[in-house]
N, C-alpha and C positions, 0 to 999 in steps of 0.2 A: 642627130643628137637632137633637132627640132623637134620630131616625132616624139621623142623621150621627153623632150620639155613641156610638149601640148599635154602630152598624156601620165605624167608622174603624178596626178592626183588619181587615178584609178586605182582598187584596189590591187591589181594582177603588180603593176609596177610598185607600189609604194610597198608589199610584200616582197618583190624581188632587190628593194634596195635600189634605189634611183643614181646618190651616188656613185655607188660600184659599178653599176650599168655603165654611166656615163665614163668610169674609166677604163671599163673594158672597151668599150665604143672606140678610145681615144688610141687604144692596145693597137685596133685592130686598122685604125687609120696611118698608125707608127709602120704598121706591116704591109700597106699600103705604099708607104714611103719606102719602105725597105727593097718591095719589087723594083722601083724607079730606081734605084742606087745599083741592084743586079744590071740594068740596064746601060748602064753609062760605063762605056767601052774602057775609058783609062783607068791603069791600074796603078794606081801613087797609094800612098804610103795615108793620107789622109782620106781617100776614099774608102779604103778597108779599114781603116780606125770607124770611119764613119758607117758603112754596113753592118760592120761587128756589134757598135751600138744601136743600132736601129734595131736589129734582129733580137738583139739580146733583151731590150727596152719592151719592145713590143711583146714577146714572150712575157717577160714580169707583169705587163701592164694588165694582159690578158689573163692568164691564169693564177696572178695573183689574188685577185679579188674572189676568183671562184673556189680557191684553198679557205679562205679566210671568211665564205660563208657558209662553207661546208662545216668548217671548225665551229663555227659560231651555230649551226643547228646542232650539232654533235655536243656543244656545252649546254645548251638549252632542253632540247630531248633525250639527252644520254648516249643516242646514238647515231649513227651518219644514216638518212633517208637518202642514198643519190640515187634511185630510181624515181626518184619523185622529179628531179633536177634535168633527168638525161644528160649528166653529163660525162657518164662514161666515154662517150664515143668521139667526143673531140679529142679526149686528154688521148684515148687511145692511139687516134688519129692520126697526134702530132707525136707521138712517141714512136709509131713507124715508122714518118715519113723522117724524122730527123734520125732515126738508125738506116735507114736506107740510103739518104745523103751522106751520113757519115760514112757507111761503108762504101759508098760510091768516090766519096773524098779519097780514100784509102787508095783505090786502082790507081796505078803509076799513067798510063794509057789513056785516060780520060781525058780530056781538054777543057781547058779551063770557063768555053762558052758551053758548051754538053750540061759540067755541074751545076752551072749557073741557070741554064735553062730547068733542070731539075731541082733546084732551090727554088726557083721564081713558081712553078708547077707547087710546088708542096706548099708554099705560101697562101698561093690562091686557093687549095684545097683546103688548109686550115680555115681561113676566112671565111669562106664560103658554110663551112660546117659549123663553126662559130657563131657566127650570125645565125643561121636558121635555128642552132637548138637554144640560142639564149635568146635571143629577139621575135622571131618570126613565130615562133611556138608560143611567145607571149602574147602577140598583138592576136593570134589565132584563139587564144583563150579568152582575150579580154571581148573579140568578137563573139563567140558563141553564148559570153555570159549578157552582153549587151542585147543579142537575138533571144536568149532566155526572159531577158527582164519586163521585153515587150509585151510576152505570155504567145510567143508564138512557137505552138505545141509541135508543130510538122518538122520544126529544125532540131528539135530540143535533143532529139535522140543523135544525136552527129555525135560521135565519140573525138572527145579531149585529147589532144597529140600530148 
């Protein structure tokens, strides 16, 4: 969040909607907290409720702004340009991981510990992929733009992800 605050005046972050990026980052932090709750070994009703709330709240805070930004682009331009936002991979990854975890949960012979390990690995994969496609690519684009502004012609041929 500090990096976003320091770089919020940059054109890349202004066009990406600074406030929505903060909401996505908050959702990713809640997803990390969800991982910590999964490691807690006590099976009480309060822990189950907290696990459920953190999982669904983090999902809503990460993917809600993405859907909102996509809808805004659709309304402005009349069509969706997903290929520019690179959000297909995080969304499809989430769908596949949640599908696998759902089907593992249906298996009667799997113990709770193994199911929690798969949930934790799924959440870690979601976090890494979402951070890469939303934040790292934007910082990389900002870096390339900064190099191009300085007039360094030897690096200007780098392909922007």
